[in-house]
C-alpha positions in Angstrom: -26.8 95.7 -15.9 -28.9 93.8 -13.8 -29.6 95.1 -10.3 -29.3 91.6 -8.2 -31.6 92.0 -5.0 -30.5 89.4 -2.0 -31.8 88.7 1.5 -30.1 86.2 3.9 -32.0 82.7 5.5 -30.9 83.0 9.2 -33.0 80.6 10.3 -29.6 78.4 10.6 -28.9 80.6 13.6 -31.7 81.6 16.0 -29.9 82.5 18.5 -27.5 84.9 16.6 -25.8 87.6 18.9 -23.7 90.6 16.3 -21.7 93.0 18.5 -19.9 96.0 17.6 -16.9 97.3 19.6 -14.7 100.2 19.4 -11.4 101.3 21.0 -11.0 105.0 21.1 -7.8 106.8 21.6 -8.2 109.5 23.9 -4.0 110.2 24.2 -1.4 109.6 22.2 -0.6 106.7 24.6 -3.7 105.0 23.4 -2.1 104.9 20.5 0.2 102.0 21.6 -1.8 100.3 23.3 -4.1 100.0 20.4 -1.4 99.0 18.2 -0.4 96.3 20.8 -3.9 94.9 20.7 -4.4 94.9 16.9 -2.0 91.7 16.0 -3.7 90.2 19.3 -7.1 90.5 18.2 -6.1 89.5 14.8 -4.2 85.5 15.9 -7.3 84.7 18.2 -9.9 85.4 15.5 -7.1 83.3 13.7 -7.8 80.6 16.3 -11.4 80.8 15.5 -13.1 80.3 18.8 -15.7 78.0 19.2 -19.3 80.4 17.9 -17.4 83.0 15.8 -18.9 83.2 12.8 -17.2 85.8 11.3 -15.2 88.8 12.6 -14.4 92.4 10.7 -12.1 95.2 11.2 -13.8 98.7 11.1 -12.4 102.1 11.5 -14.5 105.3 12.8 -12.2 107.7 12.7 -8.6 108.7 12.0 -8.5 111.7 14.7 -9.3 110.9 17.0 -7.8 107.4 16.2 -10.8 105.3 16.6 -11.7 101.8 15.5 -13.5 98.6 15.6 -14.5 95.4 14.9 -17.9 93.4 14.1 -18.5 90.0 15.5 -21.3 87.5 14.4 -21.3 84.6 17.0 -23.8 81.6 17.5 -25.3 82.3 20.5 -24.7 84.5 23.2 -23.4 81.4 25.5 -20.3 80.8 23.0 -19.3 84.8 23.1 -19.7 85.2 26.8 -17.6 81.8 27.5 -15.0 83.0 24.9 -15.1 86.3 27.1 -13.6 84.2 29.8 -10.9 82.8 28.4 -7.6 84.3 27.7 -6.7 86.5 26.1 -9.5 88.1 26.4 -9.4 87.7 30.0 -6.6 89.5 30.1 -7.1 91.7 27.6 -10.2 93.3 30.1 -7.9 92.7 33.2 -5.7 95.1 31.7 -7.5 97.9 30.4 -9.0 98.0 33.8 -6.2 98.2 35.9 -5.0 100.8 33.1 -6.6 101.8 30.1 -3.6 103.7 28.8 -5.0 106.4 27.9 -8.2 104.5 25.2 -11.4 104.3 26.0 -14.0 101.2 25.0 -17.1 100.2 24.2 -19.5 97.7 23.0 -22.8 97.1 21.7 -24.6 93.7 21.4 -27.4 92.8 19.2 -29.8 89.6 20.3 -31.7 88.1 17.4 -33.6 86.3 19.6 -34.6 90.4 21.3 -32.2 92.4 23.4 -29.4 94.8 23.2 -26.7 96.1 26.1 -23.9 98.3 25.2 -20.9 99.4 28.2 -19.0 102.5 27.6 -16.4 102.8 29.1 -13.7 106.1 28.9 -15.5 107.2 26.0 -15.8 111.3 26.5 -18.0 111.5 24.0 -20.9 109.9 23.7 -21.4 107.3 21.2 -24.3 104.8 19.7 -26.4 104.0 22.7 -25.3 106.7 24.7 -27.1 109.0 22.2 -30.3 107.1 22.2 -31.0 105.8 25.7 -30.7 107.3 29.2 -27.3 106.8 30.8 -26.8 104.6 33.8 -23.8 103.2 35.7 -22.5 99.6 35.1 -22.8 98.2 38.5 -25.1 96.1 40.6 -27.2 94.6 38.1 -26.4 96.9 35.2 -22.8 95.6 35.8 -22.8 92.4 33.3 -23.8 92.0 29.7 -26.4 89.1 30.9 -27.8 91.4 33.2 -28.4 94.2 30.6 -29.5 92.0 27.9 -32.0 90.6 30.0 -30.7 86.9 29.9 -31.7 84.9 32.4 -29.1 82.8 34.3 -25.8 82.8 35.7 -22.8 84.2 34.1 -20.4 81.1 33.5 -17.6 80.6 35.6 -14.0 82.4 34.1 -11.9 79.2 32.7 -8.4 80.5 33.6 -7.5 80.6 37.4 -7.2 83.8 39.1 
């Protein structure tokens, strides 16, 4: 069998962003939250948000249940714009109001340079938490734009409060 080696020309995507996300069940209650979100996330991907190039589901562990996804976005702006629309905006509000026993994290990698992450209710350090200095996500470290070193203000929410 001949070995085929390939690489990928990403020049069409100079501002490519890769984001890994995870949701961890910290209690039995969390399994219901995760089960409810699964179909909602699948529907949001089927709706083909502008800028989303690829979405892949991941399983980090069965016990504790820790699922996730990897997404490739055309650029940070399209990813950020999507986070300020429904249903994502509602998911985030619901999580902040009551995590329902879940933990959530993401790590973002930008082709042009920069990385950022956030970890909420993750009791066992993972990813960047094991490598870098852990600091509170407040003040200039609250927003992904600031953490990634991207200039400018985040776009306003497109969903009325």
